[in-house]
LOMAR-133234 format. One record per residue (C-alpha): x, y, z; residue number from 1. Coordinates in Angstrom, 2 decimals, padded with zeros to 5 digits. Layout:
N
+---------+---------+---------+-----+
!       x !       y !       z ! pos !
+---------+---------+---------+-----+
!       X !       Y !       Z ! NUM !
...
+---------+---------+---------+-----+
***
This chain:
93
+---------+---------+---------+-----+
!       x !       y !       z ! pos !
+---------+---------+---------+-----+
! -116.32 ! -001.61 !  010.21 !   1 !
! -114.42 !  002.33 !  010.11 !   2 !
! -111.16 !  002.09 !  008.01 !   3 !
! -108.06 !  001.96 !  010.19 !   4 !
! -105.30 !  004.44 !  009.80 !   5 !
! -101.73 !  002.54 !  008.30 !   6 !
! -099.56 !  004.59 !  010.82 !   7 !
! -101.77 !  003.64 !  013.55 !   8 !
! -102.37 !  000.01 !  012.58 !   9 !
! -098.68 ! -000.44 !  012.06 !  10 !
! -097.91 !  001.22 !  016.05 !  11 !
! -100.41 !  000.02 !  018.16 !  12 !
! -099.47 !  002.48 !  021.30 !  13 !
! -099.58 !  005.93 !  019.20 !  14 !
! -102.31 !  008.19 !  020.04 !  15 !
! -103.73 !  010.56 !  018.00 !  16 !
! -103.86 !  014.16 !  019.33 !  17 !
! -105.92 !  017.22 !  017.87 !  18 !
! -103.39 !  020.54 !  017.22 !  19 !
! -105.19 !  021.97 !  020.14 !  20 !
! -103.68 !  019.32 !  022.90 !  21 !
! -100.45 !  019.20 !  021.16 !  22 !
! -100.40 !  023.06 !  021.60 !  23 !
! -101.26 !  022.67 !  025.63 !  24 !
! -099.18 !  020.37 !  025.91 !  25 !
! -096.24 !  022.02 !  024.78 !  26 !
! -097.41 !  025.17 !  026.93 !  27 !
! -097.41 !  022.93 !  030.14 !  28 !
! -094.05 !  022.62 !  029.29 !  29 !
! -092.81 !  025.71 !  028.40 !  30 !
! -094.81 !  026.85 !  031.72 !  31 !
! -093.01 !  024.17 !  033.59 !  32 !
! -089.63 !  024.82 !  032.16 !  33 !
! -090.44 !  028.92 !  033.19 !  34 !
! -091.08 !  027.71 !  036.42 !  35 !
! -087.70 !  025.75 !  037.37 !  36 !
! -087.11 !  027.30 !  040.22 !  37 !
! -085.58 !  025.31 !  043.63 !  38 !
! -088.84 !  024.97 !  045.63 !  39 !
! -088.99 !  027.29 !  049.07 !  40 !
! -089.61 !  023.94 !  051.55 !  41 !
! -089.06 !  020.49 !  050.66 !  42 !
! -092.26 !  018.30 !  051.25 !  43 !
! -091.81 !  014.96 !  052.30 !  44 !
! -089.26 !  012.16 !  053.42 !  45 !
! -088.67 !  011.40 !  050.37 !  46 !
! -087.91 !  015.55 !  048.74 !  47 !
! -085.31 !  015.45 !  051.59 !  48 !
! -083.73 !  012.53 !  050.84 !  49 !
! -083.07 !  012.98 !  046.93 !  50 !
! -082.47 !  016.72 !  047.96 !  51 !
! -079.36 !  015.66 !  050.69 !  52 !
! -078.49 !  012.01 !  048.79 !  53 !
! -079.77 !  009.41 !  051.27 !  54 !
! -082.34 !  007.04 !  051.86 !  55 !
! -085.79 !  008.14 !  053.49 !  56 !
! -085.08 !  005.99 !  056.37 !  57 !
! -081.83 !  007.86 !  057.22 !  58 !
! -083.95 !  011.29 !  057.61 !  59 !
! -086.43 !  010.00 !  059.33 !  60 !
! -083.14 !  008.77 !  061.60 !  61 !
! -081.95 !  012.11 !  061.55 !  62 !
! -084.88 !  013.66 !  062.31 !  63 !
! -084.67 !  011.79 !  065.50 !  64 !
! -081.57 !  011.38 !  066.71 !  65 !
! -078.95 !  013.93 !  064.95 !  66 !
! -081.37 !  017.01 !  065.30 !  67 !
! -082.12 !  017.32 !  060.87 !  68 !
! -083.80 !  020.71 !  061.24 !  69 !
! -087.35 !  019.67 !  059.75 !  70 !
! -091.07 !  020.71 !  060.63 !  71 !
! -094.15 !  018.71 !  060.70 !  72 !
! -097.04 !  020.10 !  058.39 !  73 !
! -099.57 !  017.55 !  059.68 !  74 !
! -097.74 !  014.04 !  059.27 !  75 !
! -095.11 !  014.71 !  056.66 !  76 !
! -092.24 !  016.46 !  057.70 !  77 !
! -091.10 !  019.29 !  055.53 !  78 !
! -087.59 !  021.66 !  055.13 !  79 !
! -086.03 !  024.49 !  053.63 !  80 !
! -082.95 !  023.84 !  051.34 !  81 !
! -080.88 !  026.78 !  052.66 !  82 !
! -081.62 !  025.11 !  056.84 !  83 !
! -080.51 !  022.36 !  055.54 !  84 !
! -077.11 !  023.11 !  053.73 !  85 !
! -076.40 !  024.97 !  056.98 !  86 !
! -076.63 !  021.64 !  058.63 !  87 !
! -074.64 !  020.04 !  056.70 !  88 !
! -072.07 !  022.36 !  057.02 !  89 !
! -072.53 !  022.69 !  060.45 !  90 !
! -071.93 !  018.45 !  060.54 !  91 !
! -068.80 !  018.86 !  059.09 !  92 !
! -066.84 !  020.90 !  061.65 !  93 !
+---------+---------+---------+-----+
***
């Protein structure tokens, strides 16, 4: 039976990573941080709800009854953040 490294025996949840996979994970994280621009389009009721700070159900209700500016791509509702900001400002007046 192979000998288990002491650290692994004490910490059951630890996973050994090769140097290459650690570098790969760092590169992915760096690329994600570099690409942290606001999305041009919000896809799905969950993303729209998170942007507006409301529930998904409210997004669906506003889309049907209050004229929330959304488009449908297939069965998914989508919206642009700038359009939603303008719509909110119009609703405040």
